[in-house]
N, C-alpha and C positions, 0 to 999 in steps of 0.2 A: 484586589489581591495584593496591593501595596508593593508593587515591584517584583513580586514573586512570579516566576514563569509557571506555565501549566505543568511542565516536566517537574519542576521543583515541588509544586503542590502535590502532584501525583505521587512523588517519592515520599513525601511527608506522610501521606495517607495510605502508602503501600498499594497504589493503584497502578496497573500497567499503563505505559504510555506508548501508543503506536508510533512506529518510526515514520518520520516525514519522508515523502518521496523526494528523491534527488532529481532536481530539475535542471535542465540545461540553462546556464546563466544568460544565454542569449534571449531567454523568454521571461526573465525576471520582471520585465515591464508589465506582463500580463497579470502577475500576482499583485503588483503595485496597483494596477487598474482595478483589480477585483477588490482589494481592500478599500480603495477610494469609493467604489460603488457600494460596498457593504456598509460603509458609514452612513449612507443615505437610504439604507434599506427600509421599506415599510415594515413595521413590526405588527405581527398578528399574534395568534396563539403560538406558544412555544418559542422557537428561535428566529422568527421572522418569516416574512413572505419571500418566495422566490423572486429574484431580480426579474424585472419585466423589460421588454423591448422599449417601452415608454420611458422607464427610468434610465436605461442606457442611452436612449436618444437624447434625453434632457441633459445627461452628464456630458455627452459629446458636444452638444451645443454650448453648454456653460463653460466647459474647459477648453474648447477649441481643439480637442483631441481628434486626430485623423485615425479612423478605425476601419478595418476591412471586415467583410462578412465572416471570413474564417475566424477572425479574432473574437467577434461577437459569439460565434458558436463555441469557441474555447471558453470564453467567460461564462457562458450559460452552463457548460459542462462542469467547470470548476464550482459554480454555484450549487448545482445539484449534488455534487460530491460533498461539498461543505455542509449543506442542510442535512444530507443523509448521515454524515458523521455526527453532527450535533444531535440529531434525533436518537442515534444509537447511544450517545453519551448520556442524554437525558433519561433514556429508558434504563440504562445501567444504574444511574443514580437512584431512580425510583425503586429498582429492585433491591439495592443496598439498603435504602430506607425501610422497605417493607420487611427485610430480613433481620432487622435490629431487635 
């Protein structure tokens, strides 16, 4: 995308951009952790495989991150929401292509 944000791209193609949820800044670290884990995600069909406990465990060992059970559950919830949104986005793209 050459430095173009998703919002800018959507505006250029007249596509609605969902509003990002407003998160408490005290929990920004969880999103940082999620994006680190996402970079090592196993790719399968579509937008990648869900994060696994094994991947999280390996990330914890390799980075030395101290993580609580509750934070693991939150990361898994974020991941499910991310994959759901990516799936909806892919489906909308396919519908637009078929309507051309």
